[in-house]
C-alpha positions as CSV (number, residue, x, y, z in Angstrom):
1,X,-46.3,110.5,-73.8
2,X,-48.0,112.5,-71.1
3,X,-46.4,115.1,-69.0
4,X,-45.4,113.8,-65.5
5,X,-44.2,110.6,-67.1
6,X,-40.5,110.0,-66.4
7,X,-39.5,109.2,-69.9
8,X,-36.9,106.5,-70.5
9,X,-35.0,108.7,-72.8
10,X,-31.7,109.5,-71.2
11,X,-29.3,112.4,-71.9
12,X,-25.8,113.1,-70.9
13,X,-26.1,115.5,-67.9
14,X,-23.3,117.6,-66.5
15,X,-23.4,120.2,-63.7
16,X,-24.2,123.7,-65.0
17,X,-21.0,125.7,-65.3
18,X,-19.3,127.5,-68.1
19,X,-19.9,130.5,-70.4
20,X,-21.8,129.0,-73.4
21,X,-24.2,131.5,-75.0
22,X,-27.1,129.0,-74.9
23,X,-27.5,125.8,-73.0
24,X,-30.3,123.3,-72.6
25,X,-30.8,122.4,-69.0
26,X,-33.1,120.4,-66.7
27,X,-34.1,121.1,-63.2
28,X,-33.5,118.0,-61.1
29,X,-33.8,117.2,-57.4
30,X,-31.0,115.5,-55.7
31,X,-30.3,114.1,-52.2
32,X,-27.4,116.0,-50.6
33,X,-27.2,114.0,-47.3
34,X,-29.2,111.4,-45.5
35,X,-29.9,112.4,-41.9
36,X,-31.6,109.1,-40.9
37,X,-32.2,105.8,-42.6
38,X,-33.9,102.7,-41.2
39,X,-31.4,100.7,-43.2
40,X,-28.7,101.8,-40.8
41,X,-30.6,100.6,-37.8
42,X,-30.2,97.3,-36.0
43,X,-33.7,96.1,-36.8
44,X,-34.1,92.6,-38.2
45,X,-35.0,92.4,-41.8
46,X,-38.0,90.3,-43.1
47,X,-37.5,88.8,-46.6
48,X,-40.2,88.2,-49.2
49,X,-41.2,91.8,-50.0
50,X,-40.7,94.1,-53.0
51,X,-40.7,97.8,-52.3
52,X,-40.0,100.5,-54.9
53,X,-39.8,104.2,-54.6
54,X,-39.1,105.1,-58.2
55,X,-35.3,105.3,-57.4
56,X,-34.5,102.1,-55.7
57,X,-35.9,98.6,-55.1
58,X,-35.8,96.8,-51.8
59,X,-36.5,93.0,-51.5
60,X,-36.9,92.9,-47.7
61,X,-38.5,95.0,-45.0
62,X,-38.5,95.8,-41.3
63,X,-41.2,94.6,-38.9
64,X,-41.5,96.8,-35.9
65,X,-42.4,95.4,-32.5
66,X,-45.8,96.9,-31.5
67,X,-47.0,96.9,-27.9
68,X,-50.2,98.0,-26.2
69,X,-49.6,100.9,-23.9
70,X,-52.4,102.9,-22.3
71,X,-51.5,106.5,-22.5
72,X,-53.5,109.7,-22.7
73,X,-54.9,110.2,-26.2
74,X,-53.8,106.8,-27.5
75,X,-55.9,104.3,-25.5
76,X,-56.6,100.9,-27.2
77,X,-53.9,101.5,-29.9
78,X,-50.6,99.9,-30.5
79,X,-47.3,101.7,-30.7
80,X,-43.7,101.1,-31.6
81,X,-40.7,103.4,-31.2
82,X,-37.7,104.2,-33.4
83,X,-34.9,105.9,-31.4
84,X,-32.4,108.1,-33.3
85,X,-29.1,107.6,-31.5
86,X,-27.8,111.0,-32.5
87,X,-30.6,113.6,-32.6
88,X,-30.9,115.3,-36.0
89,X,-32.0,118.8,-37.1
90,X,-34.8,118.1,-39.5
91,X,-37.3,121.0,-39.5
92,X,-36.1,123.1,-42.5
93,X,-37.6,123.4,-46.0
94,X,-35.0,121.2,-47.7
95,X,-35.5,118.2,-45.3
96,X,-37.9,115.5,-46.4
97,X,-39.3,112.2,-45.0
98,X,-39.8,109.3,-47.4
99,X,-41.7,106.2,-46.3
100,X,-42.6,102.9,-48.0
101,X,-44.9,100.4,-46.2
102,X,-46.8,97.2,-46.5
103,X,-49.9,97.0,-44.4
104,X,-52.6,94.5,-43.7
105,X,-55.5,94.8,-41.2
106,X,-54.8,98.5,-40.4
107,X,-57.3,101.3,-40.8
108,X,-55.1,104.2,-40.0
109,X,-51.8,105.1,-38.3
110,X,-49.8,108.1,-37.1
111,X,-46.2,109.1,-36.9
112,X,-45.3,111.2,-33.9
113,X,-41.9,112.9,-33.9
114,X,-40.3,113.9,-30.6
115,X,-37.5,116.4,-30.2
116,X,-34.9,116.6,-27.4
117,X,-37.2,119.1,-25.5
118,X,-40.0,116.5,-25.7
119,X,-42.1,118.6,-28.1
120,X,-44.1,116.5,-30.5
121,X,-45.5,116.9,-34.0
122,X,-47.4,114.3,-36.0
123,X,-48.6,113.0,-39.3
124,X,-51.9,111.1,-39.5
125,X,-52.4,108.6,-42.4
126,X,-55.7,107.0,-43.4
127,X,-55.1,103.5,-45.0
128,X,-57.2,103.1,-48.1
129,X,-56.0,99.8,-49.4
130,X,-54.4,96.6,-48.2
131,X,-50.8,95.5,-48.8
132,X,-48.3,97.8,-50.5
133,X,-49.0,101.5,-49.9
134,X,-48.3,104.4,-52.2
135,X,-44.9,106.1,-51.2
136,X,-45.3,108.9,-48.8
137,X,-43.2,112.1,-49.0
138,X,-43.4,114.9,-46.4
139,X,-41.5,118.1,-46.0
140,X,-40.5,118.2,-42.4
141,X,-41.0,122.0,-42.1
142,X,-44.7,121.3,-42.9
143,X,-44.8,118.6,-40.2
144,X,-43.4,121.0,-37.7
145,X,-46.6,123.1,-38.0
146,X,-48.5,120.3,-36.2
147,X,-46.3,120.8,-33.0
148,X,-48.1,119.7,-29.9
149,X,-46.5,122.3,-27.6
150,X,-46.4,126.0,-26.8
151,X,-42.6,125.8,-27.3
152,X,-42.0,127.1,-30.8
153,X,-38.2,126.7,-30.7
154,X,-36.7,124.3,-33.2
155,X,-35.0,121.4,-31.5
156,X,-33.3,118.3,-32.8
157,X,-35.5,115.1,-33.3
158,X,-34.7,112.1,-31.1
159,X,-37.4,109.5,-31.8
160,X,-40.3,108.5,-34.1
161,X,-43.3,106.9,-32.5
162,X,-45.6,104.8,-34.7
163,X,-49.2,104.6,-33.5
164,X,-51.5,102.1,-35.3
165,X,-55.1,101.2,-35.0
166,X,-55.4,97.5,-36.2
167,X,-58.8,96.0,-37.1
168,X,-57.7,92.9,-35.1
169,X,-54.8,93.2,-32.7
170,X,-53.8,89.5,-33.2
171,X,-53.8,89.7,-37.0
172,X,-52.1,92.6,-38.7
173,X,-48.9,93.5,-40.6
174,X,-47.0,96.7,-40.6
175,X,-43.7,96.4,-42.5
176,X,-41.4,99.2,-43.5
177,X,-39.6,98.9,-46.7
178,X,-37.8,102.3,-46.5
179,X,-37.8,105.1,-44.0
180,X,-35.5,107.9,-44.7
181,X,-35.1,111.6,-43.6
182,X,-32.8,113.5,-46.0
183,X,-31.9,116.9,-47.3
184,X,-32.8,117.5,-50.9
185,X,-32.2,120.4,-53.2
186,X,-32.9,121.3,-56.8
187,X,-30.1,122.1,-59.2
188,X,-29.7,122.8,-62.8
189,X,-28.0,120.2,-65.1
190,X,-26.9,120.8,-68.6
191,X,-28.4,118.4,-71.2
192,X,-26.4,117.2,-74.2
193,X,-28.2,115.6,-77.1
194,X,-27.6,115.7,-80.8
195,X,-30.9,117.5,-81.4
196,X,-29.7,120.5,-79.4
197,X,-26.1,120.8,-80.8
198,X,-27.0,123.4,-83.4
199,X,-28.7,125.6,-80.7
200,X,-26.1,125.2,-77.9
201,X,-23.0,125.0,-80.2
202,X,-22.0,121.7,-78.6
203,X,-20.9,118.3,-79.9
204,X,-22.6,115.7,-77.8
205,X,-21.1,112.9,-79.9
206,X,-17.8,113.6,-78.0
207,X,-19.5,112.8,-74.7
208,X,-21.2,109.6,-75.8
209,X,-20.1,106.2,-74.5
210,X,-20.7,103.7,-77.3
211,X,-22.1,100.2,-76.6
212,X,-22.7,101.0,-73.0
213,X,-25.5,99.5,-70.8
214,X,-27.3,101.2,-68.0
215,X,-29.6,100.0,-65.2
216,X,-31.5,102.6,-63.3
217,X,-33.7,103.2,-60.3
218,X,-36.4,100.9,-59.3
219,X,-36.3,99.2,-62.8
220,X,-33.0,97.4,-62.3
221,X,-34.1,94.8,-64.8
222,X,-34.2,97.2,-67.7
223,X,-31.0,97.9,-69.7
224,X,-30.4,100.2,-72.6
225,X,-27.5,100.6,-74.9
226,X,-28.7,104.0,-76.1
227,X,-25.3,105.4,-76.0
228,X,-26.2,109.1,-75.5
229,X,-28.6,108.6,-72.6
230,X,-27.1,108.3,-69.1
231,X,-29.5,109.8,-66.6
232,X,-33.3,110.1,-66.4
233,X,-35.1,113.4,-66.2
234,X,-38.8,114.3,-66.3
235,X,-38.8,115.6,-69.8
236,X,-39.0,119.3,-69.0
237,X,-36.1,121.2,-70.5
238,X,-35.2,124.9,-70.4
239,X,-33.2,127.2,-72.7
240,X,-30.8,129.2,-70.5
241,X,-28.2,131.8,-71.2
242,X,-25.9,134.0,-69.2
243,X,-26.0,136.8,-71.7
244,X,-27.8,140.0,-70.5
245,X,-29.8,140.4,-73.7
246,X,-30.8,138.3,-76.7
247,X,-33.1,138.6,-79.7
248,X,-36.1,136.3,-78.9
249,X,-37.3,136.3,-82.5
250,X,-34.0,134.9,-83.8
251,X,-34.0,132.3,-81.1
252,X,-37.6,131.3,-82.0
253,X,-36.8,130.7,-85.6
254,X,-33.5,128.9,-84.8
255,X,-35.3,126.5,-82.5
256,X,-38.1,125.7,-84.9
257,X,-35.6,125.2,-87.8
258,X,-34.0,122.5,-85.7
259,X,-37.3,120.9,-84.6
260,X,-38.8,120.9,-88.1
261,X,-35.6,119.5,-89.6
262,X,-35.6,116.7,-87.0
263,X,-39.3,115.9,-86.8
264,X,-39.4,112.1,-87.2
265,X,-42.9,111.4,-88.4
266,X,-43.3,113.2,-91.8
267,X,-43.9,110.0,-93.6
268,X,-46.4,108.7,-91.1
269,X,-48.3,112.0,-91.0
270,X,-48.3,112.4,-94.8
271,X,-46.5,115.8,-94.5
272,X,-43.9,117.3,-96.7
273,X,-40.7,118.3,-94.9
274,X,-39.7,120.7,-97.7
275,X,-43.1,122.5,-97.6
276,X,-42.9,122.9,-93.8
277,X,-39.4,124.3,-93.9
278,X,-40.3,126.5,-96.8
279,X,-43.3,127.9,-94.8
280,X,-41.0,128.6,-91.8
281,X,-38.5,130.3,-94.0
282,X,-41.1,132.6,-95.5
283,X,-42.3,133.6,-92.0
284,X,-38.7,134.3,-91.0
285,X,-38.2,136.6,-94.0
286,X,-41.4,138.4,-93.2
287,X,-41.5,141.5,-90.9
288,X,-43.4,139.7,-88.2
289,X,-42.6,140.7,-84.6
290,X,-41.9,138.0,-82.0
291,X,-45.5,137.8,-80.8
292,X,-47.0,137.6,-84.3
293,X,-44.3,135.1,-85.3
294,X,-45.4,132.8,-82.4
295,X,-49.0,133.0,-83.6
296,X,-48.1,132.0,-87.2
297,X,-45.8,129.2,-86.1
298,X,-48.5,127.9,-83.8
299,X,-50.8,127.6,-86.8
300,X,-48.1,125.8,-88.7
301,X,-47.5,123.3,-85.9
302,X,-51.2,122.7,-85.4
303,X,-51.4,121.4,-89.0
304,X,-49.3,118.4,-87.8
305,X,-52.3,117.2,-85.7
306,X,-49.7,115.7,-83.4
307,X,-50.6,115.4,-79.7
308,X,-46.9,115.2,-78.8
309,X,-45.9,118.3,-80.9
310,X,-47.8,121.5,-80.0
311,X,-47.6,124.9,-78.5
312,X,-49.9,125.2,-75.5
313,X,-52.3,128.0,-75.1
314,X,-51.6,130.6,-72.4
315,X,-52.6,129.3,-69.0
316,X,-55.8,130.6,-67.6
317,X,-57.4,130.1,-64.2
318,X,-58.8,126.5,-63.9
319,X,-62.5,126.4,-64.5
320,X,-65.0,124.4,-62.5
321,X,-65.3,120.9,-64.0
322,X,-68.8,120.8,-65.6
323,X,-70.1,117.7,-67.4
324,X,-72.1,117.6,-70.6
325,X,-75.8,117.2,-70.2
326,X,-75.9,114.2,-72.5
327,X,-73.3,111.6,-73.6
328,X,-72.9,111.0,-77.3
329,X,-71.4,108.1,-79.3
330,X,-70.9,107.6,-83.1
331,X,-72.5,104.4,-84.2
332,X,-72.8,103.2,-87.8
333,X,-72.2,106.7,-89.1
334,X,-74.9,108.3,-86.8
335,X,-74.5,110.1,-83.5
336,X,-76.5,108.4,-80.9
337,X,-77.4,109.5,-77.4
338,X,-75.5,107.1,-75.2
339,X,-76.5,108.6,-71.8
340,X,-78.7,111.4,-70.4
341,X,-77.1,113.0,-67.3
342,X,-79.2,116.2,-66.8
343,X,-82.2,115.3,-64.7
344,X,-84.2,118.2,-66.3
345,X,-84.0,116.4,-69.6
346,X,-85.2,113.1,-68.2
347,X,-88.2,114.8,-66.5
348,X,-89.2,117.5,-69.0
349,X,-88.4,116.3,-72.5
350,X,-89.0,113.4,-74.9
351,X,-85.3,112.8,-75.3
352,X,-84.3,109.1,-74.7
353,X,-81.1,107.0,-74.8
354,X,-80.7,105.7,-78.3
355,X,-82.2,108.7,-80.1
356,X,-80.1,110.0,-83.0
357,X,-78.8,113.6,-83.1
358,X,-79.7,115.3,-86.4
359,X,-78.4,118.9,-85.9
360,X,-77.1,121.3,-83.3
361,X,-78.1,125.0,-83.7
362,X,-79.5,124.1,-87.1
363,X,-76.1,122.8,-88.3
364,X,-76.2,119.1,-89.4
365,X,-74.2,117.0,-86.9
366,X,-71.9,115.4,-89.5
367,X,-70.9,118.8,-90.8
368,X,-70.3,120.1,-87.3
369,X,-68.0,117.2,-86.4
370,X,-66.1,117.6,-89.7
371,X,-65.5,121.3,-89.0
372,X,-64.5,120.9,-85.4
373,X,-62.2,117.9,-85.9
374,X,-59.6,120.1,-87.6
375,X,-59.0,121.8,-84.2
376,X,-57.8,118.6,-82.5
377,X,-54.7,116.4,-82.6
378,X,-54.4,112.7,-83.5
379,X,-55.6,110.4,-86.3
380,X,-58.8,111.3,-88.1
381,X,-60.9,108.9,-86.0
382,X,-59.4,110.3,-82.8
383,X,-60.0,113.9,-83.9
384,X,-63.7,113.1,-84.6
385,X,-64.0,111.5,-81.2
386,X,-62.6,114.6,-79.6
387,X,-64.8,116.8,-81.6
388,X,-67.8,114.8,-80.5
389,X,-66.8,115.3,-76.9
390,X,-66.4,119.0,-77.4
391,X,-69.8,119.8,-78.9
392,X,-71.2,121.3,-75.7
393,X,-68.2,123.4,-74.6
394,X,-69.8,126.8,-75.1
395,X,-70.3,130.0,-73.0
396,X,-72.0,129.8,-69.6
397,X,-75.0,131.9,-70.7
398,X,-75.6,130.0,-74.0
399,X,-78.0,127.3,-74.7
400,X,-78.1,124.8,-77.5
401,X,-80.9,123.8,-79.8
402,X,-80.6,120.1,-80.4
403,X,-82.6,118.4,-83.2
404,X,-83.0,114.7,-82.7
405,X,-84.7,111.8,-84.3
406,X,-86.6,109.4,-81.9
407,X,-86.5,105.7,-82.1
408,X,-89.9,105.9,-83.8
409,X,-88.5,108.1,-86.5
410,X,-89.9,111.5,-85.5
411,X,-87.9,114.7,-85.5
412,X,-88.0,116.8,-82.4
413,X,-86.2,119.7,-80.7
414,X,-84.8,120.2,-77.2
415,X,-82.8,123.1,-75.7
416,X,-79.8,122.2,-73.5
417,X,-78.1,124.3,-70.9
418,X,-74.5,122.8,-71.0
419,X,-73.2,124.8,-68.0
420,X,-75.6,123.4,-65.4
421,X,-74.0,121.5,-62.5
422,X,-74.6,117.9,-63.4
423,X,-73.9,114.7,-61.5
424,X,-72.5,111.8,-63.4
425,X,-73.5,108.4,-62.0
426,X,-70.5,106.5,-60.7
427,X,-71.0,103.6,-63.0
428,X,-70.2,105.8,-66.0
429,X,-66.7,106.6,-64.6
430,X,-64.3,103.7,-64.8
431,X,-62.3,103.3,-61.6
432,X,-58.5,103.2,-62.0
433,X,-57.1,100.0,-60.5
434,X,-60.6,98.3,-60.4
435,X,-60.1,94.5,-59.9
436,X,-62.6,91.7,-60.2
437,X,-62.4,87.9,-60.4
438,X,-65.0,85.9,-62.5
439,X,-64.7,82.2,-63.3
440,X,-61.0,82.1,-62.7
441,X,-60.3,85.2,-64.9
442,X,-58.9,88.4,-63.4
443,X,-60.1,91.8,-64.7
444,X,-57.8,94.8,-64.1
445,X,-58.6,98.3,-65.1
446,X,-55.7,100.7,-65.9
447,X,-56.9,104.3,-66.7
448,X,-53.4,105.5,-67.0
449,X,-49.8,104.3,-66.5
450,X,-48.9,106.7,-63.7
451,X,-46.3,105.5,-61.3
452,X,-48.7,104.3,-58.7
453,X,-50.3,101.9,-61.2
454,X,-47.4,99.5,-60.3
455,X,-48.6,99.4,-56.7
456,X,-52.2,98.6,-57.8
457,X,-50.8,95.8,-60.0
458,X,-48.4,94.5,-57.3
459,X,-51.2,94.2,-54.8
460,X,-53.1,91.8,-57.0
461,X,-50.1,89.9,-58.3
462,X,-50.9,86.7,-56.3
463,X,-54.3,86.6,-57.9
464,X,-52.8,87.1,-61.4
465,X,-50.4,84.1,-60.8
466,X,-53.3,81.8,-59.8
467,X,-55.7,82.9,-62.6
468,X,-56.4,81.1,-65.8
469,X,-56.6,84.4,-67.6
470,X,-56.1,88.2,-67.2
471,X,-58.1,91.0,-68.8
472,X,-56.2,94.3,-68.9
473,X,-58.7,97.0,-69.7
474,X,-56.8,100.0,-71.1
475,X,-59.6,101.6,-73.0
476,X,-59.3,105.4,-72.8
477,X,-55.8,105.1,-71.3
478,X,-53.8,108.0,-72.8
479,X,-50.4,106.6,-71.6
480,X,-48.2,107.8,-68.8
481,X,-45.0,106.5,-67.3
482,X,-43.1,104.1,-69.5
483,X,-41.2,102.7,-66.4
484,X,-44.5,101.4,-65.1
485,X,-45.2,99.7,-68.4
486,X,-41.7,98.1,-68.4
487,X,-42.1,96.9,-64.7
488,X,-45.3,95.1,-65.5
489,X,-44.0,93.6,-68.6
490,X,-40.9,92.3,-66.8
491,X,-43.0,90.2,-64.4
492,X,-44.2,88.0,-67.3
493,X,-41.2,87.5,-69.6
494,X,-38.8,84.6,-68.9
495,X,-35.8,85.8,-71.0
496,X,-34.3,89.2,-72.0
497,X,-36.0,90.6,-75.1
498,X,-35.6,93.6,-77.4
499,X,-38.5,95.8,-76.5
500,X,-38.1,98.5,-79.2
501,X,-35.7,100.4,-81.3
502,X,-35.0,104.1,-81.7
503,X,-33.6,106.3,-84.4
504,X,-31.8,109.6,-83.9
505,X,-31.0,111.9,-86.8
506,X,-27.5,113.3,-86.6
507,X,-26.1,115.2,-89.6
508,X,-28.6,113.6,-92.0
509,X,-27.6,110.2,-90.7
510,X,-29.9,107.9,-88.7
511,X,-28.3,106.2,-85.7
512,X,-30.4,103.2,-84.4
513,X,-30.3,101.8,-80.9
514,X,-32.3,99.2,-79.1
515,X,-33.9,98.9,-75.7
516,X,-33.6,95.5,-74.0
517,X,-35.9,94.5,-71.0
518,X,-34.9,91.7,-68.6
519,X,-37.1,89.6,-66.4
520,X,-37.9,90.8,-62.9
521,X,-36.1,88.2,-60.7
522,X,-38.3,89.0,-57.6
523,X,-41.8,89.4,-59.0
524,X,-42.6,87.1,-61.9
525,X,-44.8,84.5,-63.6
526,X,-42.4,82.5,-65.6
527,X,-44.3,79.2,-65.8
528,X,-47.9,78.6,-66.6
529,X,-48.4,82.2,-67.7
530,X,-52.2,82.9,-67.9
531,X,-53.7,83.8,-71.2
532,X,-53.9,87.6,-71.5
533,X,-56.5,89.8,-73.2
534,X,-56.2,93.6,-73.7
535,X,-59.2,95.8,-74.2
536,X,-58.4,98.9,-76.2
537,X,-60.1,101.7,-78.2
538,X,-59.1,104.7,-80.2
539,X,-58.2,106.6,-77.1
540,X,-55.6,104.0,-76.1
541,X,-52.5,105.9,-76.7
542,X,-48.7,106.3,-76.2
543,X,-47.3,104.2,-73.3
544,X,-50.6,102.1,-73.5
545,X,-49.8,101.2,-77.1
546,X,-46.3,100.2,-76.1
547,X,-47.9,98.0,-73.4
548,X,-50.4,96.4,-75.9
549,X,-47.8,95.9,-78.6
550,X,-45.3,94.3,-76.3
551,X,-47.9,92.1,-74.5
552,X,-49.0,90.8,-77.9
553,X,-45.6,90.3,-79.4
554,X,-43.8,88.7,-76.4
555,X,-46.7,87.0,-74.6
556,X,-49.2,86.2,-77.3
557,X,-51.8,88.5,-75.8
558,X,-55.1,89.1,-77.8
559,X,-56.3,92.6,-78.4
560,X,-60.1,93.0,-78.4
561,X,-61.5,96.2,-79.6
562,X,-64.0,98.0,-81.9
563,X,-61.2,100.2,-83.4
564,X,-57.5,100.6,-83.8
565,X,-55.6,102.3,-81.1
566,X,-54.8,106.1,-81.2
567,X,-51.5,105.7,-83.1
568,X,-49.6,108.3,-81.0
569,X,-46.6,106.5,-79.5
570,X,-43.7,108.9,-79.2
571,X,-41.4,110.4,-76.4
572,X,-42.5,113.9,-75.6
573,X,-40.4,116.6,-74.0
574,X,-41.0,120.3,-73.4
575,X,-38.6,123.1,-74.1
576,X,-39.2,126.4,-72.3
577,X,-37.7,129.8,-73.4
578,X,-36.4,132.3,-70.9
579,X,-39.6,134.4,-71.2
580,X,-41.8,131.3,-70.4
581,X,-42.8,130.4,-74.0
582,X,-43.0,126.7,-74.1
583,X,-43.0,124.0,-76.8
584,X,-43.9,120.4,-76.5
585,X,-42.2,118.2,-79.1
586,X,-41.2,114.7,-80.0
587,X,-38.2,115.4,-82.2
588,X,-35.4,113.9,-80.1
589,X,-35.9,110.2,-81.1
590,X,-38.2,108.1,-83.3
591,X,-39.3,104.8,-81.6
592,X,-40.0,101.9,-83.9
593,X,-40.3,98.1,-83.7
594,X,-39.2,95.1,-85.8
595,X,-39.6,95.4,-89.6
596,X,-39.5,99.2,-89.1
597,X,-43.1,99.2,-87.9
598,X,-44.0,102.6,-86.3
599,X,-47.1,103.0,-84.2
600,X,-47.3,106.7,-84.9
601,X,-50.4,107.5,-87.0
602,X,-50.9,103.8,-87.6
603,X,-52.2,102.4,-84.4
604,X,-52.6,98.8,-83.5
605,X,-55.3,96.6,-85.1
606,X,-57.2,94.3,-82.7
607,X,-56.9,90.5,-83.1
608,X,-60.7,90.3,-82.4
609,X,-62.9,93.0,-83.8
610,X,-66.1,93.9,-82.0
611,X,-68.8,95.5,-84.0
612,X,-71.1,97.7,-81.9
613,X,-74.6,98.2,-83.5
614,X,-76.6,99.7,-80.6
615,X,-76.1,101.8,-77.5
616,X,-76.6,98.8,-75.3
617,X,-73.3,97.5,-76.6
618,X,-71.4,100.3,-74.9
619,X,-69.9,100.6,-71.5
620,X,-71.4,100.7,-68.9
621,X,-74.4,98.9,-70.3
622,X,-73.9,95.4,-71.7
623,X,-70.3,96.3,-72.6
624,X,-69.9,94.1,-75.7
625,X,-66.1,94.4,-75.8
626,X,-65.8,93.0,-72.2
627,X,-68.4,90.4,-72.9
628,X,-66.4,89.2,-75.9
629,X,-63.3,88.9,-73.7
630,X,-65.1,86.6,-71.3
631,X,-66.4,84.5,-74.1
632,X,-62.8,84.2,-75.4
633,X,-61.8,82.6,-72.1
634,X,-64.8,80.3,-72.1
635,X,-63.6,78.8,-75.3
636,X,-60.5,77.5,-73.4
637,X,-62.3,75.8,-70.6
């Protein structure tokens, strides 16, 4: 799973105190005290809404009373005022504003904060979509910088003024689901998990509550009886010690001995655990220093070809994003030109869409892809696809000699300058959250399962309920936040169901647990569920594969594709050493499904295969995969 995803893998967390030599800890943010909350006001609540802020869900909102008031600087706008009965001190670095809203017919709005000395500072928000808005988080010390006064003294805040600019003053909605000003701070929490017991010298089994169930955050309908998980973190863990000095080389080999012993996918990857551990032991017995040991272990880990288990390269300054001059696609064993982006090529060469690439810099294209694919992670087909996408990533002053075969069968040469600033037409870039309706069928594009994807989904939910079919396009979706996947799934199921199982290796024994998902009681389609189709490809990975598998198993969804999915479903975490060295790994737990089916390195086969034979079959041309989905629904008319 990608970084930034809040993984639903929960550890026992305890405040960081004590004198253990090594501990595994997470940096978490917690609210220390709430200074103001709209929920403690006397405003009347409005039912029929569903607000989530990743921590809590609210099923009602507050509708402010807006009035027209002609004042300097806000003519022809509406305003509403929230008075804070006891003024609060909010302008410090630890104080944050959190706001959830539902808006209709409003193009922009402002929040103006007034202190007891009548100084004002403001936030201006442009509204980009109707209905539920993305959660807003502001640090109040940053808001203070917008003060509309020469008085720079910090005073307590006494009121919040909302200024809105509706498109029609008679028809608009501004509903607040949550408005909170609170102090937050970060703190270290110790993490206890069986994987880390050999490193930290702990016994996490003593802290586990067996057969316990947990509900959490804005996913109150998900329960888990994974006994050793009790609190969510973002998956970034740190090795910490209170010892003044330590031997980093010893720590390095100790950590990798634990990771290699507990790596859960040896069978799926076709790897020998004994050979990997033997290679590690030989490196440990060698006279390598710490830096050279990292280099050799990195090579060993890269042989796993696992996108969830790797050692990242040292960070470098971000480069300008430059696009390839042409787009390539492998069709029927040949590499075809799917698009030409560089206008110089369209004007000054005989290169055309559909031509076949024969060689690059006099190296035959099939040999080039074979040699480059070993540098990438994933299944063989995924690695070949990544190699194809990386053919033009060369130095800024280099040019490439490309030999191609025209549609007429002639061989020709062209020289490409990959580092030119090239514009990609917008129709070649799928839009996240794109929504369309055609003949009673809803099309919904999900580029990734980041947390805001739920807002996109929720804003079209009424359309989904009324449709005869739904197409979820998750092609190229590399995964994201599992919580978002679970929330979307919960709106369709009518009964609790086992989503997946997990296996944890403890002292050579496998402990298996299950995750159970419950229906969402507030947002749901329990009756007359529309038929569902999922569009996937070999870049559909991780959380997206969980989504596709679960939709097919529990709702009878049909997967339509020209390939299997990526086969990379695992829970990734990172572990950072005191010197900043970082490892990404998936060794804490092995997710699997009924009949011991594991997605890792297997992927999901489509129900309906689509065979692409020409460039016109690709997106964004005729898009044969999407066309097949619409034909599928036509058969049910």
